[in-house]
mmCIF file of the C-alpha atoms, coordinates in Angstrom:
data_MODEL
# 
_entry.id   MODEL 
# 
loop_
_atom_site.group_PDB 
_atom_site.id 
_atom_site.type_symbol 
_atom_site.label_atom_id 
_atom_site.label_alt_id 
_atom_site.label_comp_id 
_atom_site.label_asym_id 
_atom_site.label_entity_id 
_atom_site.label_seq_id 
_atom_site.pdbx_PDB_ins_code 
_atom_site.Cartn_x 
_atom_site.Cartn_y 
_atom_site.Cartn_z 
_atom_site.occupancy 
_atom_site.B_iso_or_equiv 
_atom_site.pdbx_formal_charge 
_atom_site.auth_seq_id 
_atom_site.auth_comp_id 
_atom_site.auth_asym_id 
_atom_site.auth_atom_id 
_atom_site.pdbx_PDB_model_num 
ATOM 1  C CA . MET A 1 1  ? -205.995 63.826 53.984 1.00 0.00 ? 1  MET A CA 1 
ATOM 2  C CA . VAL A 1 2  ? -205.961 67.064 51.946 1.00 0.00 ? 2  VAL A CA 1 
ATOM 3  C CA . GLU A 1 3  ? -208.215 68.798 54.489 1.00 0.00 ? 3  GLU A CA 1 
ATOM 4  C CA . ARG A 1 4  ? -205.790 67.833 57.275 1.00 0.00 ? 4  ARG A CA 1 
ATOM 5  C CA . ARG A 1 5  ? -202.876 69.297 55.320 1.00 0.00 ? 5  ARG A CA 1 
ATOM 6  C CA . LEU A 1 6  ? -204.762 72.515 54.668 1.00 0.00 ? 6  LEU A CA 1 
ATOM 7  C CA . SER A 1 7  ? -205.626 72.880 58.311 1.00 0.00 ? 7  SER A CA 1 
ATOM 8  C CA . LEU A 1 8  ? -201.925 72.524 59.237 1.00 0.00 ? 8  LEU A CA 1 
ATOM 9  C CA . LEU A 1 9  ? -200.694 75.256 56.850 1.00 0.00 ? 9  LEU A CA 1 
ATOM 10 C CA . GLY A 1 10 ? -201.664 78.133 59.121 1.00 0.00 ? 10 GLY A CA 1 
ATOM 11 C CA . PRO A 1 11 ? -199.588 76.962 62.087 1.00 0.00 ? 11 PRO A CA 1 
ATOM 12 C CA . LEU A 1 12 ? -196.706 76.033 59.750 1.00 0.00 ? 12 LEU A CA 1 
ATOM 13 C CA . TYR A 1 13 ? -196.612 79.544 58.277 1.00 0.00 ? 13 TYR A CA 1 
ATOM 14 C CA . LEU A 1 14 ? -196.845 81.012 61.788 1.00 0.00 ? 14 LEU A CA 1 
ATOM 15 C CA . VAL A 1 15 ? -193.910 78.929 63.023 1.00 0.00 ? 15 VAL A CA 1 
ATOM 16 C CA . TRP A 1 16 ? -191.740 79.749 60.025 1.00 0.00 ? 16 TRP A CA 1 
ATOM 17 C CA . GLY A 1 17 ? -192.593 83.433 60.297 1.00 0.00 ? 17 GLY A CA 1 
ATOM 18 C CA . GLY A 1 18 ? -191.524 83.380 63.935 1.00 0.00 ? 18 GLY A CA 1 
ATOM 19 C CA . ILE A 1 19 ? -188.297 81.610 63.057 1.00 0.00 ? 19 ILE A CA 1 
ATOM 20 C CA . GLY A 1 20 ? -187.587 84.200 60.342 1.00 0.00 ? 20 GLY A CA 1 
ATOM 21 C CA . LEU A 1 21 ? -188.218 87.118 62.672 1.00 0.00 ? 21 LEU A CA 1 
ATOM 22 C CA . THR A 1 22 ? -186.068 85.601 65.372 1.00 0.00 ? 22 THR A CA 1 
ATOM 23 C CA . MET A 1 23 ? -183.214 85.005 62.960 1.00 0.00 ? 23 MET A CA 1 
ATOM 24 C CA . ALA A 1 24 ? -183.474 88.503 61.547 1.00 0.00 ? 24 ALA A CA 1 
ATOM 25 C CA . ALA A 1 25 ? -183.470 90.029 65.019 1.00 0.00 ? 25 ALA A CA 1 
ATOM 26 C CA . THR A 1 26 ? -180.509 88.055 66.380 1.00 0.00 ? 26 THR A CA 1 
ATOM 27 C CA . LEU A 1 27 ? -178.219 86.717 63.650 1.00 0.00 ? 27 LEU A CA 1 
ATOM 28 C CA . TYR A 1 28 ? -177.311 89.938 61.798 1.00 0.00 ? 28 TYR A CA 1 
ATOM 29 C CA . ASP A 1 29 ? -176.051 91.777 64.861 1.00 0.00 ? 29 ASP A CA 1 
ATOM 30 C CA . THR A 1 30 ? -174.184 88.713 65.997 1.00 0.00 ? 30 THR A CA 1 
ATOM 31 C CA . ALA A 1 31 ? -172.573 88.212 62.609 1.00 0.00 ? 31 ALA A CA 1 
ATOM 32 C CA . PHE A 1 32 ? -171.411 91.827 62.418 1.00 0.00 ? 32 PHE A CA 1 
ATOM 33 C CA . ALA A 1 33 ? -170.006 91.700 65.958 1.00 0.00 ? 33 ALA A CA 1 
ATOM 34 C CA . THR A 1 34 ? -168.176 88.499 65.204 1.00 0.00 ? 34 THR A CA 1 
ATOM 35 C CA . VAL A 1 35 ? -166.659 89.838 61.969 1.00 0.00 ? 35 VAL A CA 1 
ATOM 36 C CA . SER A 1 36 ? -165.615 93.008 63.778 1.00 0.00 ? 36 SER A CA 1 
ATOM 37 C CA . GLN A 1 37 ? -163.847 91.054 66.526 1.00 0.00 ? 37 GLN A CA 1 
ATOM 38 C CA . TRP A 1 38 ? -162.173 88.528 64.268 1.00 0.00 ? 38 TRP A CA 1 
ATOM 39 C CA . CYS A 1 39 ? -160.814 91.074 61.799 1.00 0.00 ? 39 CYS A CA 1 
ATOM 40 C CA . GLU A 1 40 ? -159.556 93.955 63.921 1.00 0.00 ? 40 GLU A CA 1 
ATOM 41 C CA . ARG A 1 41 ? -156.923 95.164 61.445 1.00 0.00 ? 41 ARG A CA 1 
ATOM 42 C CA . GLN A 1 42 ? -159.128 95.172 58.325 1.00 0.00 ? 42 GLN A CA 1 
ATOM 43 C CA . ARG A 1 43 ? -162.456 95.772 59.971 1.00 0.00 ? 43 ARG A CA 1 
ATOM 44 C CA . VAL A 1 44 ? -163.913 98.026 57.218 1.00 0.00 ? 44 VAL A CA 1 
ATOM 45 C CA . ARG A 1 45 ? -162.895 95.594 54.479 1.00 0.00 ? 45 ARG A CA 1 
ATOM 46 C CA . SER A 1 46 ? -164.345 92.617 56.365 1.00 0.00 ? 46 SER A CA 1 
ATOM 47 C CA . LEU A 1 47 ? -167.666 94.318 57.082 1.00 0.00 ? 47 LEU A CA 1 
ATOM 48 C CA . THR A 1 48 ? -167.861 95.430 53.446 1.00 0.00 ? 48 THR A CA 1 
ATOM 49 C CA . GLN A 1 49 ? -167.425 91.834 52.330 1.00 0.00 ? 49 GLN A CA 1 
ATOM 50 C CA . ALA A 1 50 ? -170.105 90.754 54.779 1.00 0.00 ? 50 ALA A CA 1 
ATOM 51 C CA . VAL A 1 51 ? -172.597 93.362 53.555 1.00 0.00 ? 51 VAL A CA 1 
ATOM 52 C CA . ALA A 1 52 ? -171.818 93.181 49.812 1.00 0.00 ? 52 ALA A CA 1 
ATOM 53 C CA . PRO A 1 53 ? -173.982 90.103 49.111 1.00 0.00 ? 53 PRO A CA 1 
ATOM 54 C CA . VAL A 1 54 ? -176.976 91.840 50.710 1.00 0.00 ? 54 VAL A CA 1 
ATOM 55 C CA . GLY A 1 55 ? -176.469 94.863 48.447 1.00 0.00 ? 55 GLY A CA 1 
ATOM 56 C CA . ALA A 1 56 ? -176.075 92.587 45.405 1.00 0.00 ? 56 ALA A CA 1 
ATOM 57 C CA . GLY A 1 57 ? -179.310 90.823 46.306 1.00 0.00 ? 57 GLY A CA 1 
ATOM 58 C CA . ILE A 1 58 ? -181.186 94.098 46.615 1.00 0.00 ? 58 ILE A CA 1 
ATOM 59 C CA . ALA A 1 59 ? -179.782 95.290 43.265 1.00 0.00 ? 59 ALA A CA 1 
ATOM 60 C CA . TYR A 1 60 ? -180.737 92.031 41.600 1.00 0.00 ? 60 TYR A CA 1 
ATOM 61 C CA . ASP A 1 61 ? -184.314 92.300 42.935 1.00 0.00 ? 61 ASP A CA 1 
ATOM 62 C CA . ALA A 1 62 ? -184.619 95.880 41.637 1.00 0.00 ? 62 ALA A CA 1 
ATOM 63 C CA . LEU A 1 63 ? -183.357 94.925 38.181 1.00 0.00 ? 63 LEU A CA 1 
ATOM 64 C CA . ARG A 1 64 ? -185.568 91.850 38.049 1.00 0.00 ? 64 ARG A CA 1 
ATOM 65 C CA . SER A 1 65 ? -188.608 93.979 38.962 1.00 0.00 ? 65 SER A CA 1 
ATOM 66 C CA . TYR A 1 66 ? -187.709 96.454 36.198 1.00 0.00 ? 66 TYR A CA 1 
ATOM 67 C CA . GLU A 1 67 ? -187.381 93.578 33.717 1.00 0.00 ? 67 GLU A CA 1 
ATOM 68 C CA . LEU A 1 68 ? -190.818 92.211 34.692 1.00 0.00 ? 68 LEU A CA 1 
ATOM 69 C CA . ILE A 1 69 ? -192.364 95.654 34.288 1.00 0.00 ? 69 ILE A CA 1 
ATOM 70 C CA . LEU A 1 70 ? -190.858 95.945 30.795 1.00 0.00 ? 70 LEU A CA 1 
ATOM 71 C CA . TRP A 1 71 ? -192.091 92.481 29.842 1.00 0.00 ? 71 TRP A CA 1 
ATOM 72 C CA . ALA A 1 72 ? -195.600 93.260 31.033 1.00 0.00 ? 72 ALA A CA 1 
ATOM 73 C CA . PHE A 1 73 ? -195.597 96.530 29.058 1.00 0.00 ? 73 PHE A CA 1 
ATOM 74 C CA . ALA A 1 74 ? -194.458 94.683 25.943 1.00 0.00 ? 74 ALA A CA 1 
ATOM 75 C CA . ALA A 1 75 ? -197.170 92.042 26.345 1.00 0.00 ? 75 ALA A CA 1 
ATOM 76 C CA . ILE A 1 76 ? -199.879 94.611 26.877 1.00 0.00 ? 76 ILE A CA 1 
ATOM 77 C CA . SER A 1 77 ? -198.624 96.618 23.825 1.00 0.00 ? 77 SER A CA 1 
ATOM 78 C CA . ALA A 1 78 ? -198.701 93.492 21.672 1.00 0.00 ? 78 ALA A CA 1 
ATOM 79 C CA . LEU A 1 79 ? -202.262 92.725 22.786 1.00 0.00 ? 79 LEU A CA 1 
ATOM 80 C CA . ALA A 1 80 ? -203.306 96.312 22.049 1.00 0.00 ? 80 ALA A CA 1 
ATOM 81 C CA . VAL A 1 81 ? -201.856 96.122 18.530 1.00 0.00 ? 81 VAL A CA 1 
ATOM 82 C CA . LEU A 1 82 ? -203.575 92.791 17.900 1.00 0.00 ? 82 LEU A CA 1 
ATOM 83 C CA . ALA A 1 83 ? -206.877 94.236 19.128 1.00 0.00 ? 83 ALA A CA 1 
ATOM 84 C CA . VAL A 1 84 ? -206.664 97.191 16.757 1.00 0.00 ? 84 VAL A CA 1 
ATOM 85 C CA . LEU A 1 85 ? -205.724 95.233 13.619 1.00 0.00 ? 85 LEU A CA 1 
ATOM 86 C CA . PRO A 1 86 ? -208.747 94.287 11.577 1.00 0.00 ? 86 PRO A CA 1 
ATOM 87 C CA . ALA A 1 87 ? -209.402 90.564 11.295 1.00 0.00 ? 87 ALA A CA 1 
ATOM 88 C CA . LYS A 1 88 ? -209.518 89.257 7.698  1.00 0.00 ? 88 LYS A CA 1 
ATOM 89 C CA . ARG A 1 89 ? -211.885 86.439 8.614  1.00 0.00 ? 89 ARG A CA 1 
ATOM 90 C CA . THR A 1 90 ? -213.820 85.452 11.655 1.00 0.00 ? 90 THR A CA 1 
ATOM 91 C CA . PRO A 1 91 ? -212.807 82.219 13.403 1.00 0.00 ? 91 PRO A CA 1 
ATOM 92 C CA . ASP A 1 92 ? -215.986 80.520 12.131 1.00 0.00 ? 92 ASP A CA 1 
ATOM 93 C CA . GLU A 1 93 ? -215.142 81.453 8.558  1.00 0.00 ? 93 GLU A CA 1 
ATOM 94 C CA . ALA A 1 94 ? -211.610 80.161 8.943  1.00 0.00 ? 94 ALA A CA 1 
ATOM 95 C CA . LEU A 1 95 ? -212.858 76.799 10.211 1.00 0.00 ? 95 LEU A CA 1 
ATOM 96 C CA . GLN A 1 96 ? -215.457 76.443 7.438  1.00 0.00 ? 96 GLN A CA 1 
ATOM 97 C CA . SER A 1 97 ? -213.226 77.309 4.486  1.00 0.00 ? 97 SER A CA 1 
ATOM 98 C CA . GLU A 1 98 ? -210.613 74.761 3.436  1.00 0.00 ? 98 GLU A CA 1 
ATOM 99 C CA . PRO A 1 99 ? -207.573 76.115 1.591  1.00 0.00 ? 99 PRO A CA 1 
# 
């Protein structure tokens, strides 16, 4: 059963990739044309409201990437400090001695 599922993953990814490309190629232009026609008086404001979520998503991704880079740097720095500090006892000595 698992082998059958794994063999079907390739076509599934291919189909969803095609759906995504088709939507990206057709829906954005259609959405902007529709907003432009519906809101003739306040066209700039309407298009700005349509595009603002996209810009917010890009800004969120950028800030999230920056946060992940800082977290990785902090983790590596902590490991480097722990590697430099001398150990008082080896793990074997710690297991053998009872406090």
